[in-house]
C-alpha positions as a Python dict, from the first residue, in 0.01 Angstrom:
ca = {
    (1, 'X'): (0, 0, 0),
    (2, 'X'): (32, 318, -62),
    (3, 'X'): (117, 622, 140),
    (4, 'X'): (-150, 862, 201),
    (5, 'X'): (-162, 1272, 213),
    (6, 'X'): (-290, 1471, 370),
    (7, 'X'): (-511, 1754, 177),
    (8, 'X'): (-247, 2130, 240),
    (9, 'X'): (-514, 2319, 127),
    (10, 'X'): (-798, 2547, 281),
    (11, 'X'): (-932, 2577, -33),
    (12, 'X'): (-930, 2243, -136),
    (13, 'X'): (-1090, 2117, 244),
    (14, 'X'): (-1357, 2379, 123),
    (15, 'X'): (-1438, 2192, -189),
    (16, 'X'): (-1468, 1867, -40),
    (17, 'X'): (-1742, 1963, 239),
    (18, 'X'): (-1963, 2123, -20),
    (19, 'X'): (-1899, 1886, -274),
    (20, 'X'): (-2112, 1652, -29),
    (21, 'X'): (-2329, 1849, 77),
    (22, 'X'): (-2422, 1991, -317),
    (23, 'X'): (-2484, 1609, -373),
    (24, 'X'): (-2688, 1624, -55),
    (25, 'X'): (-2419, 1310, 62),
    (26, 'X'): (-2475, 1419, 455),
    (27, 'X'): (-2302, 1109, 580),
    (28, 'X'): (-1994, 1169, 345),
    (29, 'X'): (-1962, 1486, 466),
    (30, 'X'): (-2059, 1439, 869),
    (31, 'X'): (-1769, 1157, 809),
    (32, 'X'): (-1504, 1369, 658),
    (33, 'X'): (-1554, 1644, 866),
    (34, 'X'): (-1531, 1421, 1165),
    (35, 'X'): (-1190, 1326, 966),
    (36, 'X'): (-1061, 1599, 967),
    (37, 'X'): (-1120, 1757, 1296),
    (38, 'X'): (-1041, 1491, 1538),
    (39, 'X'): (-694, 1307, 1433),
    (40, 'X'): (-881, 986, 1467),
    (41, 'X'): (-823, 646, 1251),
    (42, 'X'): (-1097, 596, 968),
    (43, 'X'): (-1157, 228, 1209),
    (44, 'X'): (-1218, 426, 1548),
    (45, 'X'): (-1422, 630, 1324),
    (46, 'X'): (-1693, 350, 1157),
    (47, 'X'): (-1771, 180, 1490),
    (48, 'X'): (-1878, 532, 1656),
    (49, 'X'): (-2218, 512, 1829),
    (50, 'X'): (-2466, 787, 1847),
    (51, 'X'): (-2430, 740, 2216),
    (52, 'X'): (-2002, 759, 2203),
    (53, 'X'): (-2080, 1138, 2027),
    (54, 'X'): (-2456, 1239, 2232),
    (55, 'X'): (-2629, 1217, 2541),
    (56, 'X'): (-2982, 1094, 2421),
    (57, 'X'): (-3076, 1230, 2875),
    (58, 'X'): (-2969, 1575, 2845),
    (59, 'X'): (-3034, 1621, 2458),
    (60, 'X'): (-2735, 1737, 2357),
    (61, 'X'): (-2363, 1669, 2215),
    (62, 'X'): (-2068, 1582, 2461),
    (63, 'X'): (-1814, 1799, 2530),
    (64, 'X'): (-1535, 1449, 2462),
    (65, 'X'): (-1509, 1153, 2303),
    (66, 'X'): (-1422, 857, 2520),
    (67, 'X'): (-1257, 550, 2346),
    (68, 'X'): (-1049, 290, 2331),
    (69, 'X'): (-854, 251, 1962),
    (70, 'X'): (-899, -5, 1740),
    (71, 'X'): (-554, -84, 1687),
    (72, 'X'): (-325, 85, 1981),
    (73, 'X'): (-579, -67, 2197),
    (74, 'X'): (-498, 221, 2448),
    (75, 'X'): (-807, 487, 2595),
    (76, 'X'): (-819, 867, 2475),
    (77, 'X'): (-1010, 1144, 2506),
    (78, 'X'): (-1125, 1387, 2189),
    (79, 'X'): (-1270, 1755, 2207),
    (80, 'X'): (-1533, 1785, 2022),
    (81, 'X'): (-1520, 2077, 1830),
    (82, 'X'): (-1753, 2319, 1712),
    (83, 'X'): (-1694, 2223, 1325),
    (84, 'X'): (-1735, 1844, 1437),
    (85, 'X'): (-2026, 1908, 1625),
    (86, 'X'): (-2219, 2137, 1351),
    (87, 'X'): (-2132, 1876, 1147),
    (88, 'X'): (-2324, 1569, 1351),
    (89, 'X'): (-2595, 1820, 1430),
    (90, 'X'): (-2635, 1849, 1010),
    (91, 'X'): (-2610, 1501, 982),
    (92, 'X'): (-2873, 1339, 1294),
    (93, 'X'): (-3098, 1639, 1173),
    (94, 'X'): (-3123, 1456, 839),
    (95, 'X'): (-3164, 1112, 977),
    (96, 'X'): (-3464, 1254, 1181),
    (97, 'X'): (-3591, 1448, 820),
    (98, 'X'): (-3576, 1145, 650),
    (99, 'X'): (-3782, 974, 901),
    (100, 'X'): (-3430, 765, 1022),
    (101, 'X'): (-3487, 628, 1416),
    (102, 'X'): (-3223, 658, 1599),
    (103, 'X'): (-3089, 537, 1946),
    (104, 'X'): (-2836, 587, 2166),
    (105, 'X'): (-2697, 233, 2058),
    (106, 'X'): (-2677, 332, 1624),
    (107, 'X'): (-2441, 283, 1458),
    (108, 'X'): (-2291, 739, 1360),
    (109, 'X'): (-2159, 622, 988),
    (110, 'X'): (-2413, 361, 823),
    (111, 'X'): (-2400, 182, 509),
    (112, 'X'): (-2699, 280, 281),
    (113, 'X'): (-2803, -169, 189),
    (114, 'X'): (-2743, -252, 567),
    (115, 'X'): (-2845, 28, 821),
    (116, 'X'): (-2747, -173, 1114),
    (117, 'X'): (-2377, -143, 1016),
    (118, 'X'): (-2073, 78, 1032),
    (119, 'X'): (-2008, 163, 676),
    (120, 'X'): (-1704, -66, 581),
    (121, 'X'): (-1343, 70, 556),
    (122, 'X'): (-1376, 56, 200),
    (123, 'X'): (-1646, 176, 119),
    (124, 'X'): (-1556, 498, 341),
    (125, 'X'): (-1210, 474, 150),
    (126, 'X'): (-1413, 536, -175),
    (127, 'X'): (-1599, 787, -88),
    (128, 'X'): (-1317, 1068, 8),
    (129, 'X'): (-1098, 898, -311),
    (130, 'X'): (-1331, 945, -573),
    (131, 'X'): (-1435, 1257, -418),
    (132, 'X'): (-1109, 1374, -380),
    (133, 'X'): (-998, 1257, -754),
    (134, 'X'): (-1298, 1521, -873),
    (135, 'X'): (-1213, 1784, -727),
    (136, 'X'): (-808, 1685, -869),
    (137, 'X'): (-689, 1716, -506),
    (138, 'X'): (-333, 1581, -597),
    (139, 'X'): (-158, 1376, -412),
    (140, 'X'): (-273, 1003, -294),
    (141, 'X'): (-618, 1081, -114),
    (142, 'X'): (-765, 852, 115),
    (143, 'X'): (-864, 769, 480),
    (144, 'X'): (-610, 833, 619),
    (145, 'X'): (-554, 1114, 512),
    (146, 'X'): (-827, 1310, 706),
    (147, 'X'): (-608, 1222, 1043),
    (148, 'X'): (-301, 1354, 877),
    (149, 'X'): (-441, 1667, 768),
    (150, 'X'): (-458, 1662, 1096),
    (151, 'X'): (-224, 1702, 1217),
    (152, 'X'): (-91, 1911, 905),
    (153, 'X'): (-293, 2199, 1014),
    (154, 'X'): (-194, 2156, 1326),
    (155, 'X'): (135, 2184, 1279),
    (156, 'X'): (140, 2456, 1077),
    (157, 'X'): (-51, 2691, 1331),
    (158, 'X'): (222, 2611, 1642),
    (159, 'X'): (76, 2297, 1808),
    (160, 'X'): (428, 2128, 1906),
    (161, 'X'): (487, 1785, 1751),
    (162, 'X'): (504, 1666, 2115),
    (163, 'X'): (152, 1767, 2157),
    (164, 'X'): (54, 1691, 1841),
    (165, 'X'): (195, 1291, 1928),
    (166, 'X'): (-23, 1298, 2145),
    (167, 'X'): (-311, 1393, 2047),
    (168, 'X'): (-215, 1096, 1765),
    (169, 'X'): (-125, 837, 2032),
    (170, 'X'): (193, 769, 1862),
    (171, 'X'): (444, 550, 2069),
    (172, 'X'): (719, 707, 1952),
    (173, 'X'): (803, 1075, 1735),
    (174, 'X'): (943, 912, 1385),
    (175, 'X'): (604, 849, 1290),
    (176, 'X'): (428, 1152, 1410),
    (177, 'X'): (685, 1321, 1157),
    (178, 'X'): (566, 1094, 912),
    (179, 'X'): (218, 1203, 1002),
    (180, 'X'): (281, 1589, 932),
    (181, 'X'): (389, 1543, 554),
    (182, 'X'): (737, 1796, 546),
    (183, 'X'): (839, 1898, 197),
    (184, 'X'): (1155, 1953, 145),
    (185, 'X'): (1036, 2337, -31),
    (186, 'X'): (860, 2344, 304),
    (187, 'X'): (1200, 2254, 428),
    (188, 'X'): (1399, 2498, 214),
    (189, 'X'): (1142, 2774, 366),
    (190, 'X'): (1267, 2736, 689),
    (191, 'X'): (1615, 2808, 574),
    (192, 'X'): (1531, 3120, 387),
    (193, 'X'): (1309, 3238, 659),
    (194, 'X'): (1625, 3216, 887),
    (195, 'X'): (1942, 3426, 722),
    (196, 'X'): (2141, 3465, 1043),
}
Protein backbone atom coordinates (compact mmCIF):
# COMPACT_ATOMS: atom_id res chain seq x y z
CA UNK A 1 0.00 0.00 0.00
CA UNK A 2 1.39 3.42 -0.88
CA UNK A 3 1.74 6.24 1.60
CA UNK A 4 -1.23 8.57 1.88
CA UNK A 5 -0.66 12.31 1.47
CA UNK A 6 -2.16 15.05 3.61
CA UNK A 7 -4.36 17.64 1.94
CA UNK A 8 -2.22 20.76 2.25
CA UNK A 9 -4.56 23.50 1.09
CA UNK A 10 -7.48 25.01 3.01
CA UNK A 11 -9.03 25.80 -0.36
CA UNK A 12 -8.94 22.09 -1.21
CA UNK A 13 -10.41 21.18 2.20
CA UNK A 14 -13.29 23.56 1.57
CA UNK A 15 -13.71 22.16 -1.95
CA UNK A 16 -14.03 18.63 -0.50
CA UNK A 17 -16.68 19.78 1.98
CA UNK A 18 -18.57 21.63 -0.74
CA UNK A 19 -18.32 18.59 -3.05
CA UNK A 20 -20.08 16.35 -0.52
CA UNK A 21 -22.69 18.96 0.43
CA UNK A 22 -23.59 19.76 -3.18
CA UNK A 23 -24.10 16.06 -3.85
CA UNK A 24 -26.22 15.89 -0.67
CA UNK A 25 -23.82 13.26 0.72
CA UNK A 26 -24.19 14.40 4.32
CA UNK A 27 -22.76 11.19 5.79
CA UNK A 28 -19.64 11.56 3.63
CA UNK A 29 -19.32 15.25 4.49
CA UNK A 30 -19.49 14.40 8.19
CA UNK A 31 -17.01 11.53 7.82
CA UNK A 32 -14.57 13.93 6.15
CA UNK A 33 -15.05 16.63 8.82
CA UNK A 34 -14.67 14.19 11.71
CA UNK A 35 -11.53 12.78 10.10
CA UNK A 36 -9.74 16.09 9.58
CA UNK A 37 -10.74 17.45 13.00
CA UNK A 38 -10.12 14.51 15.34
CA UNK A 39 -6.91 12.94 13.97
CA UNK A 40 -8.44 9.50 14.51
CA UNK A 41 -7.68 6.49 12.36
CA UNK A 42 -10.49 5.52 9.99
CA UNK A 43 -10.96 2.23 11.87
CA UNK A 44 -11.76 4.20 15.04
CA UNK A 45 -14.03 6.66 13.23
CA UNK A 46 -16.09 3.93 11.60
CA UNK A 47 -16.78 2.16 14.89
CA UNK A 48 -18.14 5.34 16.52
CA UNK A 49 -21.70 5.13 17.79
CA UNK A 50 -24.00 8.06 18.51
CA UNK A 51 -23.65 7.51 22.28
CA UNK A 52 -19.92 8.26 21.92
CA UNK A 53 -20.56 11.82 20.74
CA UNK A 54 -24.10 12.60 21.92
CA UNK A 55 -25.67 12.55 25.38
CA UNK A 56 -29.24 11.36 24.81
CA UNK A 57 -30.24 12.30 28.38
CA UNK A 58 -29.39 15.98 28.01
CA UNK A 59 -29.91 16.06 24.22
CA UNK A 60 -26.50 17.64 23.70
CA UNK A 61 -23.20 16.79 22.11
CA UNK A 62 -20.38 15.71 24.36
CA UNK A 63 -17.27 17.86 24.77
CA UNK A 64 -14.94 14.88 24.57
CA UNK A 65 -14.86 11.57 22.81
CA UNK A 66 -13.46 8.72 24.93
CA UNK A 67 -12.16 5.85 22.84
CA UNK A 68 -9.95 2.81 23.04
CA UNK A 69 -7.98 2.85 19.83
CA UNK A 70 -8.43 -0.30 17.80
CA UNK A 71 -4.87 -0.47 16.43
CA UNK A 72 -2.93 0.33 19.60
CA UNK A 73 -5.42 -0.70 22.30
CA UNK A 74 -4.58 2.63 24.01
CA UNK A 75 -7.17 4.91 25.57
CA UNK A 76 -7.53 8.37 24.08
CA UNK A 77 -9.66 11.40 24.85
CA UNK A 78 -10.44 13.70 21.92
CA UNK A 79 -11.94 17.17 22.26
CA UNK A 80 -14.87 17.65 19.89
CA UNK A 81 -14.31 21.09 18.36
CA UNK A 82 -17.04 23.29 16.88
CA UNK A 83 -16.38 22.13 13.31
CA UNK A 84 -16.81 18.49 14.34
CA UNK A 85 -20.00 19.17 16.29
CA UNK A 86 -21.47 21.24 13.42
CA UNK A 87 -20.90 18.35 11.01
CA UNK A 88 -22.37 15.80 13.45
CA UNK A 89 -25.42 18.04 14.03
CA UNK A 90 -25.89 18.34 10.28
CA UNK A 91 -25.86 14.55 9.93
CA UNK A 92 -28.18 14.00 12.91
CA UNK A 93 -30.67 16.55 11.54
CA UNK A 94 -30.48 15.00 8.08
CA UNK A 95 -31.11 11.49 9.43
CA UNK A 96 -34.07 12.64 11.52
CA UNK A 97 -35.61 14.50 8.57
CA UNK A 98 -35.13 11.37 6.45
CA UNK A 99 -37.13 9.37 8.99
CA UNK A 100 -34.16 7.25 10.03
CA UNK A 101 -34.40 6.28 13.68
CA UNK A 102 -31.29 6.80 15.73
CA UNK A 103 -30.61 5.33 19.13
CA UNK A 104 -27.54 5.53 21.31
CA UNK A 105 -26.10 2.27 19.96
CA UNK A 106 -26.53 3.18 16.28
CA UNK A 107 -23.32 3.56 14.31
CA UNK A 108 -22.75 7.11 13.09
CA UNK A 109 -21.36 6.11 9.69
CA UNK A 110 -23.46 3.28 8.34
CA UNK A 111 -23.47 1.59 4.99
CA UNK A 112 -26.44 2.08 2.69
CA UNK A 113 -27.04 -1.63 2.15
CA UNK A 114 -27.02 -2.50 5.84
CA UNK A 115 -27.82 0.47 8.12
CA UNK A 116 -27.14 -1.66 11.23
CA UNK A 117 -23.47 -2.05 10.35
CA UNK A 118 -20.72 0.54 10.02
CA UNK A 119 -19.42 1.67 6.67
CA UNK A 120 -16.52 -0.52 5.52
CA UNK A 121 -12.96 0.79 5.37
CA UNK A 122 -12.81 0.07 1.65
CA UNK A 123 -15.99 2.03 0.99
CA UNK A 124 -14.71 4.95 3.12
CA UNK A 125 -11.52 4.93 1.06
CA UNK A 126 -13.49 4.99 -2.22
CA UNK A 127 -15.57 7.94 -0.97
CA UNK A 128 -12.55 10.08 -0.03
CA UNK A 129 -10.41 9.03 -3.00
CA UNK A 130 -13.20 9.58 -5.55
CA UNK A 131 -13.86 13.11 -4.29
CA UNK A 132 -10.14 13.99 -4.34
CA UNK A 133 -9.75 12.66 -7.88
CA UNK A 134 -12.82 14.51 -9.15
CA UNK A 135 -11.51 17.70 -7.55
CA UNK A 136 -8.01 17.04 -8.97
CA UNK A 137 -6.37 17.24 -5.54
CA UNK A 138 -2.73 16.22 -5.90
CA UNK A 139 -1.18 13.39 -3.95
CA UNK A 140 -2.31 9.95 -2.91
CA UNK A 141 -5.52 10.84 -1.04
CA UNK A 142 -7.44 8.32 1.04
CA UNK A 143 -8.73 7.78 4.56
CA UNK A 144 -5.33 8.15 6.24
CA UNK A 145 -4.98 11.52 4.51
CA UNK A 146 -7.59 12.90 6.92
CA UNK A 147 -5.48 12.01 9.97
CA UNK A 148 -2.34 13.37 8.30
CA UNK A 149 -4.13 16.57 7.25
CA UNK A 150 -4.91 17.33 10.89
CA UNK A 151 -1.22 17.04 11.78
CA UNK A 152 -0.08 19.03 8.78
CA UNK A 153 -2.26 22.02 9.66
CA UNK A 154 -1.57 21.72 13.39
CA UNK A 155 2.19 21.80 12.75
CA UNK A 156 1.79 24.79 10.39
CA UNK A 157 -0.09 26.66 13.10
CA UNK A 158 2.78 26.18 15.56
CA UNK A 159 1.66 23.11 17.51
CA UNK A 160 4.77 21.29 18.66
CA UNK A 161 5.68 17.90 17.28
CA UNK A 162 5.72 16.56 20.86
CA UNK A 163 2.10 17.65 21.33
CA UNK A 164 1.15 16.02 18.02
CA UNK A 165 2.91 12.84 19.11
CA UNK A 166 0.68 12.84 22.20
CA UNK A 167 -2.48 13.58 20.19
CA UNK A 168 -1.70 10.82 17.71
CA UNK A 169 -0.85 8.46 20.59
CA UNK A 170 2.38 7.53 18.78
CA UNK A 171 5.04 5.53 20.58
CA UNK A 172 7.94 7.24 18.82
CA UNK A 173 8.77 10.65 17.39
CA UNK A 174 9.93 9.13 14.09
CA UNK A 175 6.36 7.98 13.36
CA UNK A 176 4.99 11.47 14.04
CA UNK A 177 7.60 13.05 11.75
CA UNK A 178 6.33 10.97 8.82
CA UNK A 179 2.79 12.21 9.45
CA UNK A 180 3.68 15.86 9.10
CA UNK A 181 4.33 15.55 5.38
CA UNK A 182 7.21 18.00 5.32
CA UNK A 183 8.61 18.32 1.81
CA UNK A 184 11.97 19.63 0.61
CA UNK A 185 10.64 23.02 -0.51
CA UNK A 186 9.24 23.58 2.99
CA UNK A 187 12.61 22.62 4.49
CA UNK A 188 14.28 25.04 2.07
CA UNK A 189 11.94 27.77 3.29
CA UNK A 190 13.26 27.38 6.84
CA UNK A 191 16.82 27.94 5.64
CA UNK A 192 15.72 31.00 3.65
CA UNK A 193 13.91 32.40 6.68
CA UNK A 194 16.81 31.81 9.09
CA UNK A 195 19.44 33.85 7.27
CA UNK A 196 21.83 34.73 10.11
